[in-house]
N, C-alpha and C positions, 0 to 999 in steps of 0.2 A: 488471372487471378484481381480481384476485386477490389479496392483497396479506396476509400468515402472523405480521405482523406489524400487522395489525392488528385493536382491539377484536372479539370475535364473541361473533351471539347468542346460539352455541347452550346459554349457562348457562341463556337463558328459561326452557328444559323441562326437566324432570325424568328423569332417568338410570334405564334399567331399573335391577332389578338385578345382571345379568349388568355389565350398560356398569359402574356402580358398584366392585362387586367387583376391577370390573378395572384402573381408574381407582386403584383404592388402590394392587394389587402396584408397580402402577407407577411411584407415588409412593418407595413401599419400596427399589423398584428403585435409584432416581435417589437418592433419599440415603443409600444402601451408596454407589454410585460415588464412588471420587475426583476430590476436584477436580479438571478441565479448565483448560488455556495455565496445571498446570505440572509438567509434562516435566522435566530435565534437560537443556539443554543440554549436548555434548560434540561433542569432538572426532570420538563413532564416529556420535553420534545427532546432524547438525547442528539445524539452521532452515535452509525452501530461503525462499528470498525472489526473488519476480518485481515486476520495475516495468516497467510499462508505460507508453511515455511519446513523446502524440501528433507525432507531427513535422508535421504537415501547412503547406500554406502561409496559416493564419493566428498558427503561435506566431510570423510574422516581425513579429507586429505586436512594439510598443514598452510594456513594462511600463511604465518611466521616463522618463528622457530619453532618454538611453544604452543600454541595454545593451534585449535584442528579450523574450516572454517564453521561447523559447528556449534562449539563450544562459544568462536567471536557471537551467532548471529541464537543462541539464545543470552549468551551478554546482554549484547545488545536489546531485545524483547524483554530482559529484563528489566538494563535500566530505567526504558518506554514508559513503562509500568509503578517503577515511582517517579518516575516523573508524571507522569498520568500525575497520580496520588496528590502533589504536592502541587501539584498545578489546579488542583482538585478544590484546594483548602483553599473554604474562607470563616469568616467567623463565626462558629458555633458546629458547624464540621464540614465532610466533604460532599461536595454538590456531587452529585452523581450526570454528569458532563456525557460522559460516552456509556455506548454495550459495547464491551469488546467479547471475538472469536476466533480460536488456533484452530485451526488446522495444519496436522499435521500428515504429508505425503514422503512413503518408503516403508515404516514401519512398517511392520507385519505384526495385528493387532489382528490372533482369533482370523477369519477367513475377510479380512481387510488387510491391505495398505495402505489405506486412508482416515482419517480419524480423528473428533476434539481434540487433544490433547493435554490440557489441564494436568492437575496431578494432586495427589493429598483430600482434604477439605475439599475443595471444585472438582473431584471424577463428576462424572454424570452433567454437568451439569451442557448445556449449550453458550448464552450469555450470562456474561457479567456483566457488572453495575463493578461503575468505582470502588464502594463501598465494600464491596465484597472483597475486591482485589487485598485491600487496607488490612480487611479482616480475617483472612485467608493464604498467608506467605506459607510459599509449601517450608520455610528454612534461611537459617539465615548461616552465612558464613564468617569466617573472617579473612581475610588475603592482606597479604604483608605487600607492602608496595614501600617505596624510596621521596621522602619531601626533598625537594631541594633544598638549603640556608641557604643567604648568601654565604654563611660559611664551609660551607660545602653538601654532601648527599647527608640525610641523614636518616634509619628505618626508622617504620609507622607504618602502622597496621590501618585498613575500612574496613567498615561489615557491607557483605552485596548481598541486596538482599534477595531471590529467589521463587519464582512459579514455575519454573520451565526450567527443565532438564538440554543438553543434547543429546542429540539422539544421531546418526549412521547407523547404515541400515537397509538393505534390500536397493529398489528400482524404483521409479519415478515415475509416478501415476500421477504426473499434475493436471491433468482432462477427469479422472472421476473426484480427487481436489476440486479446478474447476466447477463442475458439477454438483458437489453438496454445500459448495460457496453459494452456488446461484440458488439452490431452495432454504437457504436459510437464512439468505436477503432476502425472496420474495414476500416471505413466513414474515422476516420482521419489518419489512416497509406494509403492510396488509393499513396497521394502525398506525402508522408514524407517517402518513404522509404532513405533517406540518416541519417535520424535522428538517434536518441538514444533511446533505444526502451521504448515502454511508460513501467511506472508503475502502479500499481494496489494495492489503500488498501484497505481492510475490514474491517469495525471495527462495532463490530459487543457485542452481550452477551447471547445471547441466539441464539437459536435453529429455523433457517426457517418455515416456518408455510403454505408453498403453497404450497411442494412435502411430500408426502411420504417415497420417496428410496434416501434414499442421495447416489447412483450412480449417479443420476437426476446432484445433486451437482456439483461431481465429473467434469462432465458430459462436462455440459456450463462451468468451469473451463481447462479445459483441450483445451475446444474450444478459452476461452481469451487468455493463455500463449500457443497459435500456433500461431495468429495473432501478425506477426510481422517486424519487416527495414532485411534493408541488415545488421543490427547491433547484430541482437538480435530479439531473444523472445520476449514477453512481461513478465513483471517481474510482479507477484501477493502474495501479498500479509495478514495471515489474525489475526485479533490481535482480541482473546476473550478477554471482560471485562467480567470477573466474581470469587466471590474469590472462594481458596483454593491454593492451592502451583499452584504455576508458574510453569512452562515447558518452556522456553525463547529459540528463533531458535533453535528447538533438530536436531543431525545426522543427518542424513538420514536411519542410522544405525541404529536408538533408534525408529525406528518403532511400535517393538511387543513393548514399552511400553502404544503407542497410544490401545493396539485391543479393551482392557479391556473399552474403552467406543468409542462408536461407529462414536456419531460427532464428538469428537475428532481429533478420527481417520479419517474422514473427511474432514477439516481439514488440519490436518497434510497433507495427503494426492492430496488437492487442492492446497499445495501452492510449489511456487518455491523452486526451490536449487538457493539459493545464488550465483553469478557469482565471480569471484576473489577478487576484488577492493570493491566491497560485505563485503567480508570478513574480511577485513581489518580492512575498515571501525568497522567493528564491533565489532575488539576485542580493535578495537581506546576507543570508547563506554560505552564497555557493562564488560572495561578492565580482556580479558579470551583467554587463550590463547590457547580455544580448537580449537575458529572460524581460527585461521590458517590449517587445517586440514582436510581432510578428506571432503562428499558435510556437510551442512547443510541449516538444510529448513527455507525460510520465517513464522514461525508461531507464534503464543505465544501462548501462554493457559494461563488463571487466569492471563492476565497481568495487569501491574504495569501500570499506569498515568507515570509513567519515562521511562517506558521501550519503550510504544507505544513513547511518544514524541522522544526517541533514535532510534525507527525503524524509522518516519519518516523521521529522519534524518539523516542517516545509505544512506538509498534511494535518497536523495533531492541532498543531500553534494558528492555523491560518480558523480550522476552526473553533480553538478558544477565542479569540479574539473578534467570537460574536456572539460567544455566551454572556449568561444572565449571572446579575453581580448574586 
């Protein structure tokens, strides 16, 4: 199986003079090219975010004593939306720094198990701006909590804004969901070439059920990653919510760790390499100096909730770091 990120043996042969000259010319062009993943994020040049959520039956399994995986993921995504609204708040109102699309796969909706899962007033929409999120909250719930005070725990309440509900039903048509993602991104980038590159987050707890050959998953992810703006290629992140030892944002050179598990290797191979600024953000969030050196893959195997939250924050906060006031 081919893997463009694996070491090549071609360096063992001396190139011909024409090939060597071409390589030098390409290196010079690359050196003169502006740094990628640095485009200013503005209301007129927003960043695209697509979140793919596994809604298969296995997402009904408990993540902890009282909460299912589906409920955990819905809470995380709803909190992300709430945080984006706050972070995009500027004097005079919301700045629409992001276009957001959310795809669910597993729930049977008519003749398909893949759909865009906005609810309420957003039903039927594809891309949603941050201001549309703010104006179209599905519901607000009051949650009982406990606040720790110096004299002990004190009962408290907090409100939770909800845009999507948890779902766990059916199989895992991940390939079809990625195809829909690819089609939507191709349309989006057509007139957004000056934008920060799109970011795709695939959150799952299982193996795709709509393909038998994992190479097909690698291929569709490669097609997604090849969709680009002038500032770089789409960044694709995979997060597998399963039990076991967590493998967090591995180095490209760690590919051999995954070779004993075909599916883990596929997710590793399908994920993007983090650009420099995201590696710096990863170092801050995960307090790990290893992210400052080498190439790092945007994949988490056996992810914890906190790692998934950090992964989403690494992507969105890196884009916001380039936002215009």
